[in-house]
Structures are given as structure tokens and as C-alpha cells.
MARNU-921857 format. One record per residue: chain; residue number from 0; x, y, z of N, C-alpha, C, CB in turn. Coordinates in pm, whole numbers, plus 50000, padded with zeros to 5 digits. Each point is the difference from the previous one (the first is absolute). Last residue first. Glycine has a CB too. Example, Ala and Ser with C-alpha at 12.3 -4.5 7.8 and 13.67 -1.06 7.14 Angstrom:
BEGIN
+------+------+-------+-------+-------+-------+-------+-------+-------+-------+-------+-------+-------+-------+
| lofi | segu |  n.px |  n.py |  n.pz | ca.px | ca.py | ca.pz |  c.px |  c.py |  c.pz | cb.px | cb.py | cb.pz |
+------+------+-------+-------+-------+-------+-------+-------+-------+-------+-------+-------+-------+-------+
|    A |    1 | 51285 | 49775 | 50708 | 50082 | 50119 | 50006 | 49923 | 50109 | 50073 | 50118 | 49937 | 49785 |
|    A |    0 | 49911 | 49491 | 50208 | 49911 | 50119 | 50000 | 50090 | 50120 | 50000 | 49811 | 49883 | 50125 |
+------+------+-------+-------+-------+-------+-------+-------+-------+-------+-------+-------+-------+-------+
end
This chain:
BEGIN
+------+------+-------+-------+-------+-------+-------+-------+-------+-------+-------+-------+-------+-------+
| lofi | segu |  n.px |  n.py |  n.pz | ca.px | ca.py | ca.pz |  c.px |  c.py |  c.pz | cb.px | cb.py | cb.pz |
+------+------+-------+-------+-------+-------+-------+-------+-------+-------+-------+-------+-------+-------+
|    A |   81 | 08931 | 89206 | 29550 | 49896 | 49903 | 49961 | 49982 | 49999 | 49851 | 49885 | 50034 | 50217 |
|    A |   80 | 50414 | 50258 | 50048 | 50055 | 49868 | 49975 | 49895 | 49898 | 49960 | 50177 | 50054 | 50160 |
|    A |   79 | 49735 | 50412 | 49965 | 50072 | 49991 | 49873 | 50050 | 49860 | 49968 | 50065 | 50234 | 50032 |
|    A |   78 | 49668 | 50003 | 50338 | 49961 | 49872 | 49944 | 50071 | 49975 | 49866 | 49776 | 50018 | 50116 |
|    A |   77 | 50397 | 50277 | 50336 | 49916 | 50007 | 49879 | 49968 | 49860 | 49953 | 50102 | 50220 | 49935 |
|    A |   76 | 50103 | 50115 | 50516 | 49995 | 49874 | 49927 | 49911 | 50020 | 49878 | 50037 | 49864 | 50212 |
|    A |   75 | 50225 | 50406 | 50241 | 49934 | 50011 | 49871 | 50008 | 49865 | 49930 | 50054 | 50246 | 49983 |
|    A |   74 | 50134 | 50009 | 50467 | 49896 | 49898 | 49987 | 49920 | 50021 | 49871 | 49986 | 49982 | 50252 |
|    A |   73 | 50377 | 50284 | 49964 | 50040 | 49916 | 49888 | 49897 | 49891 | 49975 | 50240 | 50047 | 50052 |
|    A |   72 | 49734 | 50480 | 50176 | 49985 | 49855 | 50015 | 50051 | 49929 | 49875 | 49800 | 50035 | 50151 |
|    A |   71 | 50123 | 50453 | 49952 | 50120 | 49949 | 50066 | 49996 | 49851 | 50022 | 50023 | 50219 | 50110 |
|    A |   70 | 49673 | 50141 | 49677 | 49959 | 49926 | 50119 | 50121 | 49948 | 50077 | 49788 | 49936 | 49885 |
|    A |   69 | 50299 | 50309 | 49718 | 49905 | 50078 | 50080 | 49966 | 49930 | 50131 | 49906 | 50096 | 49789 |
|    A |   68 | 50399 | 49697 | 49897 | 50045 | 50137 | 50026 | 49909 | 50076 | 50094 | 50103 | 49998 | 49778 |
|    A |   67 | 49798 | 49541 | 50089 | 50135 | 50007 | 50055 | 50040 | 50141 | 50042 | 50059 | 49807 | 49857 |
|    A |   66 | 49517 | 50107 | 49939 | 50006 | 49922 | 50124 | 50138 | 50011 | 50065 | 49829 | 49841 | 49908 |
|    A |   65 | 50104 | 50374 | 49669 | 49916 | 50059 | 50106 | 50018 | 49925 | 50131 | 49834 | 50073 | 49827 |
|    A |   64 | 50373 | 49754 | 49789 | 50068 | 50122 | 50042 | 49924 | 50066 | 50115 | 50090 | 50033 | 49766 |
|    A |   63 | 49721 | 49591 | 50026 | 50114 | 49961 | 50084 | 50076 | 50123 | 50049 | 50019 | 49784 | 49875 |
|    A |   62 | 49620 | 50295 | 49834 | 49951 | 49936 | 50123 | 50116 | 49963 | 50091 | 49802 | 49910 | 49875 |
|    A |   61 | 50294 | 50259 | 49695 | 49952 | 50106 | 50089 | 49951 | 49941 | 50133 | 49935 | 50140 | 49799 |
|    A |   60 | 50192 | 49557 | 49865 | 50116 | 50072 | 50049 | 49959 | 50109 | 50099 | 50120 | 49953 | 49785 |
|    A |   59 | 49541 | 49815 | 49990 | 50062 | 49915 | 50101 | 50124 | 50066 | 50059 | 49912 | 49797 | 49881 |
|    A |   58 | 49881 | 50423 | 49763 | 49913 | 50004 | 50118 | 50056 | 49913 | 50113 | 49802 | 50041 | 49851 |
|    A |   57 | 50423 | 49954 | 49733 | 50012 | 50131 | 50063 | 49915 | 50010 | 50126 | 50045 | 50099 | 49774 |
|    A |   56 | 49928 | 49518 | 49952 | 50126 | 50002 | 50074 | 50016 | 50131 | 50075 | 50103 | 49847 | 49830 |
|    A |   55 | 49396 | 50012 | 50075 | 50120 | 50031 | 49922 | 50124 | 49992 | 50087 | 49864 | 50147 | 49848 |
|    A |   54 | 49714 | 49544 | 50272 | 50031 | 50143 | 49997 | 50126 | 50021 | 49916 | 49893 | 50036 | 50229 |
|    A |   53 | 49946 | 49532 | 49876 | 49924 | 50059 | 49888 | 50020 | 50150 | 49992 | 49832 | 49818 | 50022 |
|    A |   52 | 50351 | 49906 | 50327 | 50074 | 49978 | 49876 | 49927 | 50058 | 49879 | 50096 | 49793 | 50101 |
|    A |   51 | 49878 | 50399 | 50417 | 49935 | 49907 | 49907 | 50080 | 49987 | 49871 | 49778 | 50060 | 50097 |
|    A |   50 | 50314 | 50061 | 50470 | 49981 | 50055 | 49866 | 49952 | 49891 | 49906 | 50179 | 50173 | 50042 |
|    A |   49 | 49822 | 49945 | 50511 | 50001 | 49891 | 49903 | 49972 | 50060 | 49864 | 49923 | 49829 | 50173 |
|    A |   48 | 50267 | 50342 | 50348 | 49925 | 50026 | 49878 | 50016 | 49879 | 49908 | 50034 | 50252 | 50022 |
|    A |   47 | 50017 | 49915 | 50549 | 50049 | 49933 | 49880 | 49914 | 50035 | 49881 | 50089 | 49814 | 50139 |
|    A |   46 | 50037 | 50286 | 50433 | 49935 | 50045 | 49878 | 50060 | 49927 | 49881 | 49956 | 50227 | 50101 |
|    A |   45 | 50199 | 49736 | 50362 | 49861 | 49955 | 49995 | 49929 | 50032 | 49869 | 49995 | 50028 | 50243 |
|    A |   44 | 50470 | 50090 | 49889 | 49984 | 49857 | 50025 | 49859 | 49950 | 49976 | 50181 | 50019 | 50164 |
|    A |   43 | 49937 | 50438 | 49778 | 50110 | 49932 | 49931 | 49991 | 49849 | 50019 | 50144 | 50203 | 50033 |
|    A |   42 | 49560 | 50125 | 50176 | 49957 | 49936 | 49877 | 50113 | 49926 | 49929 | 49828 | 50176 | 49978 |
|    A |   41 | 50093 | 50076 | 50479 | 50091 | 49892 | 49963 | 49963 | 49924 | 49875 | 50046 | 49983 | 50236 |
|    A |   40 | 49737 | 50416 | 49965 | 49975 | 49882 | 50084 | 50085 | 49880 | 49958 | 49768 | 50082 | 50036 |
|    A |   39 | 50242 | 50338 | 49729 | 50031 | 50033 | 50140 | 49984 | 49880 | 50092 | 49926 | 50233 | 49955 |
|    A |   38 | 49948 | 49724 | 49590 | 50145 | 50018 | 50009 | 50040 | 50025 | 50145 | 50006 | 50092 | 49765 |
|    A |   37 | 49536 | 49888 | 50142 | 50061 | 49867 | 49987 | 50152 | 50008 | 50014 | 49810 | 49929 | 49851 |
|    A |   36 | 49945 | 50474 | 50138 | 49978 | 49928 | 50126 | 50066 | 49863 | 49996 | 49783 | 50122 | 50033 |
|    A |   35 | 50223 | 50125 | 49569 | 50088 | 50061 | 50099 | 49986 | 49931 | 50135 | 49985 | 50218 | 49878 |
|    A |   34 | 49723 | 49654 | 49774 | 50136 | 49953 | 49974 | 50096 | 50055 | 50105 | 49950 | 49988 | 49753 |
|    A |   33 | 49615 | 50174 | 50271 | 50003 | 49858 | 50035 | 50137 | 49939 | 49977 | 49759 | 49984 | 49945 |
|    A |   32 | 50159 | 50456 | 49913 | 50012 | 49995 | 50147 | 50004 | 49856 | 50049 | 49879 | 50218 | 50016 |
|    A |   31 | 50046 | 49851 | 49525 | 50135 | 50042 | 50036 | 50022 | 49993 | 50151 | 50004 | 50148 | 49799 |
|    A |   30 | 49563 | 49772 | 50033 | 50091 | 49890 | 49967 | 50143 | 50032 | 50041 | 49851 | 49937 | 49808 |
|    A |   29 | 49830 | 50403 | 50242 | 49971 | 49892 | 50095 | 50095 | 49882 | 49974 | 49756 | 50071 | 50014 |
|    A |   28 | 50262 | 50285 | 49682 | 50054 | 50042 | 50130 | 49980 | 49890 | 50104 | 49953 | 50240 | 49942 |
|    A |   27 | 49851 | 49697 | 49636 | 50145 | 49983 | 49993 | 50068 | 50044 | 50130 | 49989 | 50035 | 49752 |
|    A |   26 | 49548 | 50034 | 50211 | 50028 | 49856 | 50002 | 50151 | 49974 | 49994 | 49779 | 49956 | 49889 |
|    A |   25 | 50069 | 50491 | 50069 | 49977 | 49949 | 50135 | 50037 | 49853 | 50009 | 49817 | 50169 | 50033 |
|    A |   24 | 50204 | 50032 | 49543 | 50102 | 50056 | 50088 | 49986 | 49947 | 50142 | 50006 | 50205 | 49858 |
|    A |   23 | 49664 | 49680 | 49822 | 50125 | 49929 | 49977 | 50110 | 50052 | 50092 | 49933 | 49960 | 49762 |
|    A |   22 | 49575 | 50082 | 50422 | 50071 | 50051 | 49883 | 50127 | 49918 | 49983 | 49906 | 50235 | 50032 |
|    A |   21 | 49666 | 49531 | 50194 | 50101 | 50102 | 50029 | 50057 | 50052 | 49869 | 50057 | 49890 | 50222 |
|    A |   20 | 49513 | 49775 | 50031 | 50067 | 50058 | 49883 | 50096 | 50111 | 50042 | 49800 | 49945 | 49859 |
|    A |   19 | 50105 | 49654 | 50484 | 49928 | 50115 | 49946 | 50075 | 50055 | 49880 | 49906 | 50056 | 50228 |
|    A |   18 | 50055 | 49489 | 50152 | 50057 | 50062 | 49881 | 49912 | 50115 | 49954 | 50105 | 49783 | 49934 |
|    A |   17 | 49963 | 50029 | 50588 | 49917 | 49993 | 49880 | 50070 | 50070 | 49884 | 49792 | 49994 | 50141 |
|    A |   16 | 50375 | 49982 | 50322 | 49965 | 49863 | 49961 | 49917 | 49986 | 49875 | 50012 | 49950 | 50235 |
|    A |   15 | 50152 | 50474 | 49932 | 49917 | 49940 | 50106 | 49951 | 49862 | 49958 | 49930 | 50228 | 50075 |
|    A |   14 | 50272 | 49946 | 49528 | 49984 | 50097 | 50109 | 49903 | 49941 | 50100 | 50046 | 50198 | 49846 |
|    A |   13 | 50255 | 49685 | 49667 | 49930 | 49946 | 50116 | 50001 | 50104 | 50111 | 50064 | 49762 | 49937 |
|    A |   12 | 49938 | 50312 | 49508 | 50084 | 49995 | 50119 | 49916 | 49949 | 50116 | 50146 | 50191 | 49917 |
|    A |   11 | 49856 | 49815 | 49496 | 49931 | 49988 | 50127 | 50102 | 50002 | 50112 | 49812 | 49870 | 49893 |
|    A |   10 | 50145 | 50295 | 49542 | 50071 | 49942 | 50114 | 49912 | 49999 | 50124 | 50217 | 50078 | 49904 |
|    A |    9 | 49561 | 49876 | 49609 | 50066 | 50105 | 50078 | 50071 | 49934 | 50117 | 49826 | 50173 | 49933 |
|    A |    8 | 49930 | 49570 | 49763 | 50017 | 50114 | 49910 | 50066 | 50118 | 50070 | 49800 | 49924 | 49873 |
|    A |    7 | 50137 | 49494 | 50154 | 50017 | 50127 | 50070 | 50023 | 50110 | 49899 | 50095 | 49883 | 50202 |
|    A |    6 | 49617 | 49662 | 49692 | 50133 | 50062 | 49995 | 50002 | 50130 | 50078 | 50039 | 49894 | 49776 |
|    A |    5 | 49572 | 49826 | 50142 | 50078 | 49954 | 50114 | 50141 | 50061 | 50001 | 49869 | 49787 | 49997 |
|    A |    4 | 49795 | 50283 | 49654 | 49965 | 50072 | 50122 | 50081 | 49956 | 50121 | 49772 | 50026 | 49908 |
|    A |    3 | 50300 | 49998 | 49547 | 50017 | 49903 | 50108 | 49977 | 50072 | 50133 | 50165 | 49860 | 49862 |
|    A |    2 | 49668 | 50229 | 49598 | 50057 | 50055 | 50123 | 50004 | 49891 | 50107 | 49913 | 50230 | 49942 |
|    A |    1 | 50113 | 49621 | 49542 | 49910 | 50071 | 50088 | 50072 | 50051 | 50123 | 49813 | 49860 | 49918 |
|    A |    0 | 50372 | 50043 | 49565 | 49999 | 49954 | 50137 | 49908 | 50086 | 50083 | 50233 | 49914 | 49975 |
+------+------+-------+-------+-------+-------+-------+-------+-------+-------+-------+-------+-------+-------+
end
């Protein structure tokens, strides 16, 4: 397989409306702060997650555990019934 130049090879963070390369620690901090802001602004009603039937049971379990325990929302759905 050849190199795919359209694939991301490093995390990006948005700064002043533009994406720039970042370290993994910085990108995870930005994501964490975004989740925290969402929780503070009432994410229990506005935040949701959609899981995939092609993912493992363990990954789907972690997704529902995250949305319910961390975010505080019951808004979770999946395509398992298709």
C-alpha cells in the first residue's frame, strides 16, 4: 500500500479559527476542556452519542458508560437493529 497523503498523521487543534498541529497531550487537553464546557452548559439534554454495530461489544459498552457516567446523558443510540 502506498502512502495516503490525505490521512492525518498528527492531532490538530483549532486556534483563532484555524487548525494547527499539536501534541497528543495538548489535543487531549483541548478535547477534555470541550467536554467539560458541554457538561457545564447542560450536556445532559444536548449531548448524545451514536455507536456502531460493527464495533465490538466492549467498545459499545464503553461508549454508553462514557455518555451516561461522564457526560450524564442517556442520549445514546446505535444501528444494531439494521
